[in-house]
C-alpha positions in Angstrom: 46.8 30.6 10.3 48.6 30.2 7.0 51.8 32.2 6.9 54.4 32.5 4.1 57.3 34.9 3.6 58.6 36.5 0.4 62.2 37.6 -0.2 61.7 40.3 -2.7 64.5 41.2 -5.2 62.3 43.4 -7.4 60.9 46.0 -7.0 63.3 47.2 -4.4 65.3 50.4 -3.9 69.0 51.2 -4.2 70.7 53.7 -1.9 69.6 56.5 -4.2 66.0 55.6 -3.9 65.8 54.2 -7.5 63.8 51.0 -8.2 66.2 48.2 -9.0 66.6 44.4 -9.1 69.1 42.9 -6.6 71.0 39.7 -6.8 70.2 36.6 -4.9 72.5 35.9 -1.9 73.1 32.3 -0.8 73.2 33.3 2.9 69.7 35.0 2.7 68.2 31.8 1.3 69.7 29.5 3.9 69.1 31.7 6.9 65.6 32.9 6.0 64.6 29.3 5.2 65.9 28.1 8.6 63.9 30.9 10.3 60.8 30.2 8.2 60.9 26.5 9.1 61.6 27.2 12.8 58.6 29.5 13.2 56.2 27.4 11.0 55.9 29.5 7.8 54.7 27.3 5.0 56.8 28.8 2.3 59.6 31.2 1.6 59.0 32.7 -1.8 62.2 33.9 -3.5 60.9 36.6 -5.9 63.2 37.4 -8.8 62.3 38.5 -12.4 65.6 37.3 -13.9 65.6 33.7 -15.1 69.3 33.1 -14.4 68.9 34.3 -10.8 65.9 32.0 -10.3 67.9 29.1 -11.7 70.7 29.9 -9.2 68.1 29.7 -6.3 66.7 26.5 -7.7 70.2 24.9 -7.9 70.8 25.9 -4.3 67.5 24.5 -3.2 68.1 21.3 -5.2 71.6 20.8 -3.7 70.2 20.9 -0.2 66.8 19.2 -0.6 67.7 16.3 -2.9 71.4 16.5 -3.6 74.6 15.8 -1.7 73.9 18.6 0.7 70.9 16.6 2.0 73.1 13.6 2.7 75.7 15.6 4.5 73.3 17.9 6.5 69.8 16.5 6.6 68.5 19.3 8.8 69.3 21.8 6.0 67.1 19.8 3.6 64.2 20.3 6.0 64.7 24.0 6.1 65.4 24.6 2.4 62.4 22.6 1.4 60.2 25.7 2.2 61.8 27.6 -0.7 59.6 28.3 -3.7 61.2 30.3 -6.5 58.9 32.6 -8.5 59.3 35.4 -11.1 56.9 37.8 -9.5 54.8 38.5 -6.4 51.7 37.8 -8.5 52.9 34.2 -8.8 53.3 34.0 -5.0 49.8 35.4 -4.5 48.4 32.8 -6.9 50.3 30.0 -5.1 48.7 31.1 -1.8 45.1 31.7 -3.0 43.0 31.0 -6.1 41.8 34.6 -5.7 45.3 35.9 -6.2 46.2 39.2 -4.4 42.6 39.7 -3.1 42.8 36.3 -1.3 46.0 37.1 0.5 46.7 39.5 3.3 50.0 41.3 2.5 52.2 42.6 5.3 55.4 44.6 4.8 58.4 45.3 6.8 60.7 48.3 6.6 63.6 50.0 8.5 61.6 53.2 8.5 57.9 54.1 8.5 58.2 56.5 5.5 55.5 58.6 7.0 52.8 55.8 6.6 50.8 54.4 9.5 52.4 51.2 11.0 51.0 48.4 13.1 52.8 47.5 16.3 54.2 44.0 16.8 51.6 43.3 19.5 48.7 44.3 17.3 50.2 42.4 14.4 50.6 39.3 16.6 47.0 39.5 17.6 45.8 40.0 14.0 47.9 37.1 12.8 46.2 34.8 15.3 42.7 35.9 14.1 42.9 36.4 10.3 41.1 34.0 8.1 43.1 34.8 5.0 46.7 33.5 4.4 49.3 36.1 5.3 52.4 36.9 3.1 55.1 38.9 4.8 57.3 40.8 2.3 61.0 41.3 3.1 62.9 43.7 0.8 66.5 43.4 -0.3 68.8 46.3 -1.2 67.6 49.4 0.6 64.0 48.1 1.0 60.8 47.5 -0.7 59.6 49.8 -3.4 57.0 52.4 -2.3 54.2 50.8 -4.3 54.5 47.5 -2.4 54.4 49.3 0.9 51.4 51.4 -0.1 49.5 48.3 -1.3 50.1 46.4 2.0 47.2 45.4 4.3 49.6 45.7 7.3 52.8 47.7 7.6 54.7 46.3 10.6 56.5 48.8 12.6 60.3 49.1 12.1 62.6 47.1 14.2 64.4 49.5 16.6 67.0 48.9 19.3 66.0 50.0 22.8 69.0 52.4 22.9 69.2 54.4 19.8 72.6 54.1 18.1 71.6 56.2 15.1 72.2 53.2 12.9 69.4 51.0 11.6 70.4 48.8 8.6 69.9 45.1 9.6 70.5 42.4 7.0 67.3 41.0 5.6 67.9 37.6 7.2 68.4 39.2 10.7 65.2 41.3 10.2 63.3 38.2 9.2 64.4 36.3 12.3 63.5 39.2 14.6 60.2 39.7 12.9 59.2 36.1 13.2 60.2 35.9 16.8 58.2 39.0 17.7 55.2 37.6 15.9 55.4 33.9 16.7 58.0 33.5 19.4 57.4 32.5 23.0 56.3 35.5 25.0 58.1 36.0 28.3 56.2 36.8 31.4 58.7 39.5 32.3 
C-alpha cells in the first residue's frame, strides 16, 4: 500500500462557506509530518498556490532536514523529510502516479458528512489494505475542503466524533490527521 497525505490550503472554505486560500501554519507542518512518519505515509504534500507561502514551507523543511534544526533535533529531520511542497493537487497527483488523478485513489476527511455518503473507518481500513492504487488522503485547513474536492473523492471517510456528544466538533487539522491515521493504521485492540 502506498499512502500519502495532502494538507490543502486551497480550495478550502472560510466560516461563511466561501472558497478561500489559508495561510501555512508551522505547527501543522511539524505535527502532521510527525504523524505521517509514525504511521508510514510516504509523503505529506503541502498544497498552496501562493509562491511566498510555498517558500515559507520550504524554508521550514530545509531548516529541519538539512539546517541547524537537524543538528539539534535529528528526529525532527526524519519527520520533516516527508514534506513535499506543491502548488496544486494536480502536482501531488502527478508525483504519485504517471496517470495523474486517474492513477490515484483520493480520500477526503471532513468534520461533517454534508449529506454525502461516507465510508466507515473499519471499511476504509479494509479498503486501504487491499487497494492497488496509491491513496492520497486530503486534509483541509480553514473550515474544511471545498465541495468540489469532496464530490470528486473516491472515498469520503466518516467524520471523527466523540462517543459522548458535546455539540462541538472543530478539531485542529493536525489532531484530525493523527486520529485518522491511528484509526486507519494503528494497532487494533482486542477489547
